[in-house]
C-alpha positions as CSV (number, residue, x, y, z in Angstrom):
1,P,31.3,32.9,-62.8
2,F,30.2,29.5,-61.6
3,S,27.1,27.9,-63.1
4,D,24.4,26.7,-60.6
5,R,24.4,23.5,-62.7
6,T,27.9,22.6,-61.5
7,L,28.1,24.3,-58.1
8,L,27.2,22.2,-55.1
9,D,27.0,23.0,-51.4
10,E,29.5,21.3,-49.1
11,K,26.6,19.4,-47.4
12,T,25.3,17.9,-50.7
13,P,24.7,14.2,-50.2
14,L,27.2,11.9,-51.9
15,L,24.6,10.2,-54.1
16,E,23.4,13.6,-55.3
17,T,26.9,14.7,-56.1
18,L,27.4,11.5,-58.0
19,S,24.2,12.1,-59.9
20,K,25.6,15.5,-61.0
21,L,28.8,13.8,-62.1
22,A,26.8,11.5,-64.2
23,K,25.7,14.5,-66.3
24,E,28.8,16.8,-65.9
25,D,32.5,16.1,-66.2
26,F,33.1,18.0,-63.0
27,V,31.4,19.9,-60.2
28,F,32.6,22.6,-57.9
29,L,32.0,22.4,-54.1
30,R,31.2,25.5,-52.1
31,F,32.6,25.6,-48.6
32,L,31.6,28.5,-46.2
33,G,29.7,30.0,-49.1
34,A,32.6,30.2,-51.6
35,P,33.6,27.8,-54.4
36,S,36.6,26.0,-52.9
37,A,37.1,22.6,-54.5
38,I,36.5,20.7,-57.8
39,V,35.4,17.1,-58.1
40,T,36.0,15.3,-61.4
41,R,35.0,11.9,-62.7
42,S,38.6,10.8,-62.2
43,D,38.2,11.5,-58.5
44,L,35.7,8.6,-58.5
45,Q,38.6,6.2,-59.0
46,K,39.9,7.1,-55.5
47,A,39.6,4.8,-52.6
48,P,36.8,6.5,-50.6
49,V,34.3,6.3,-53.5
50,R,35.4,2.8,-54.5
51,M,35.0,1.6,-50.9
52,W,31.6,3.3,-50.6
53,L,30.4,1.5,-53.8
54,F,31.8,-1.8,-52.6
55,G,30.1,-1.2,-49.3
56,I,26.6,-0.6,-50.7
57,I,27.0,-3.7,-52.9
58,S,27.9,-5.7,-49.8
59,I,24.9,-4.3,-47.9
60,L,22.7,-5.4,-50.8
61,E,24.2,-8.9,-50.8
62,M,23.7,-9.2,-47.1
63,Q,20.0,-8.1,-47.5
64,L,19.5,-10.8,-50.2
65,L,21.0,-13.4,-48.0
66,Q,18.9,-12.4,-45.0
67,L,15.7,-12.5,-47.0
68,I,16.6,-16.0,-48.4
69,K,17.3,-17.2,-44.8
70,N,13.9,-15.8,-43.7
71,E,11.9,-17.4,-46.5
72,A,11.5,-21.0,-45.4
73,E,13.2,-23.9,-43.8
74,E,17.0,-24.4,-44.1
75,D,18.3,-25.3,-47.5
76,W,14.9,-24.8,-49.2
77,W,16.7,-23.1,-52.1
78,K,19.0,-25.9,-53.1
79,D,16.8,-27.2,-56.0
80,L,16.8,-23.7,-57.5
81,L,20.5,-23.9,-58.3
82,S,22.3,-26.2,-60.7
83,L,24.2,-29.2,-59.4
84,K,27.4,-27.4,-60.2
85,R,26.4,-24.3,-58.1
86,Q,25.3,-26.6,-55.2
87,K,28.6,-28.3,-55.3
88,A,30.5,-25.0,-55.3
89,A,28.6,-23.9,-52.1
90,Q,29.2,-27.3,-50.5
91,K,32.9,-27.0,-51.2
92,I,33.1,-23.5,-49.6
93,Y,30.9,-24.8,-46.7
94,K,33.3,-27.7,-46.1
95,L,36.4,-25.4,-46.1
96,R,34.7,-23.0,-43.7
97,L,33.7,-25.8,-41.3
98,E,37.3,-27.0,-41.3
99,K,38.2,-23.5,-40.1
100,K,35.7,-24.0,-37.3
101,E,33.4,-21.2,-38.6
102,E,29.8,-21.5,-37.4
103,I,27.8,-21.0,-40.5
104,G,25.1,-22.7,-42.6
105,L,25.3,-23.8,-46.2
106,V,23.3,-20.7,-47.2
107,D,26.1,-18.5,-46.0
108,C,28.3,-20.0,-48.7
109,L,26.3,-18.9,-51.6
110,Q,27.9,-16.6,-54.2
111,F,26.3,-13.3,-55.4
112,G,25.1,-15.0,-58.6
113,D,23.5,-17.8,-56.6
114,K,21.5,-15.3,-54.5
115,M,20.4,-13.5,-57.7
116,T,19.2,-16.8,-59.2
117,I,17.3,-17.7,-56.0
118,F,15.5,-14.4,-56.1
119,K,14.7,-14.7,-59.7
120,K,13.2,-18.2,-59.3
121,T,11.3,-17.4,-56.1
122,D,8.1,-15.4,-56.8
123,A,7.7,-14.1,-53.2
124,L,11.3,-12.8,-53.1
125,F,11.3,-11.5,-56.7
126,E,8.1,-9.5,-56.0
127,R,9.9,-7.7,-53.1
128,T,12.4,-6.3,-55.6
129,R,9.6,-4.5,-57.6
130,F,11.6,-5.1,-60.8
131,S,9.4,-4.9,-63.9
132,S,10.7,-8.2,-65.3
133,K,13.0,-11.1,-64.4
134,N,15.2,-10.1,-67.4
135,D,15.6,-6.6,-66.0
136,W,16.5,-8.2,-62.7
137,K,19.1,-10.4,-64.2
138,S,20.6,-7.7,-66.3
139,T,20.9,-5.3,-63.4
140,M,22.2,-7.9,-61.0
141,D,24.8,-8.9,-63.6
142,K,26.0,-5.3,-63.9
143,I,26.2,-5.1,-60.1
144,E,28.2,-8.3,-59.9
145,S,30.5,-7.1,-62.6
146,L,31.0,-3.8,-60.7
147,R,31.6,-5.6,-57.5
148,N,34.2,-7.8,-59.1
149,N,36.0,-4.9,-60.6
150,L,36.1,-3.1,-57.3
151,A,37.2,-6.2,-55.4
152,H,40.1,-6.8,-57.8
153,S,41.1,-3.1,-58.0
154,N,40.4,-2.9,-61.7
155,E,40.1,0.7,-63.0
156,I,36.7,1.7,-64.1
157,R,36.6,3.4,-67.5
158,E,35.9,7.1,-67.2
159,D,33.3,7.0,-69.9
160,S,31.4,4.3,-68.0
161,W,30.9,6.4,-64.8
162,P,27.5,7.7,-65.8
163,E,26.2,4.1,-66.0
164,K,28.0,3.2,-62.8
165,I,26.5,6.1,-61.0
166,D,23.0,5.2,-62.2
167,L,23.7,1.7,-61.0
168,A,24.7,3.0,-57.6
169,I,21.4,4.9,-57.3
170,R,19.5,1.7,-58.2
171,I,21.5,-0.3,-55.6
172,E,20.7,2.3,-52.9
173,E,17.0,2.2,-53.8
174,L,16.9,-1.6,-53.8
175,V,18.6,-1.8,-50.4
176,V,16.0,0.6,-48.9
177,L,13.2,-1.3,-50.6
178,L,14.4,-4.7,-49.3
179,E,14.8,-3.3,-45.8
180,E,11.1,-2.7,-45.7
181,R,9.4,-5.5,-43.8
């Protein structure tokens, strides 16, 4: 017999399935009313899940950038970054201009730069509804680390999937929250 705890319907949303996998080592999927497939945490290493995770992180990063662009006049954020980070953005900007890309300096910010700008700008930080700036930094550091692991095809330790799934849920919630105008 299959336990209701590990048996999911074929139309169960991905995030809900992942939430179950944060608590269970495996779940069964029911197709046409009958248990027909098993999903394990090792399946989370496969390309579709990794691409989905990378996609939601990319959407979050695009949201952060758009909100920075909407905040004030161009380059208002420069003084919030260290001289080293400003120079890094300038270097990328110069390379992209040489390629004839039509962009602004703000488009050359790295994930960590956007995180810093949000942390140091009260109006932007308040939109995140994080309880503290330390919580923001800790969460964003984890997101950046996951992003880098996914981008470089690094394997994600099986025992860390519950934490990664919780992080994915937070990312989804943050994306929805930041989309609110």
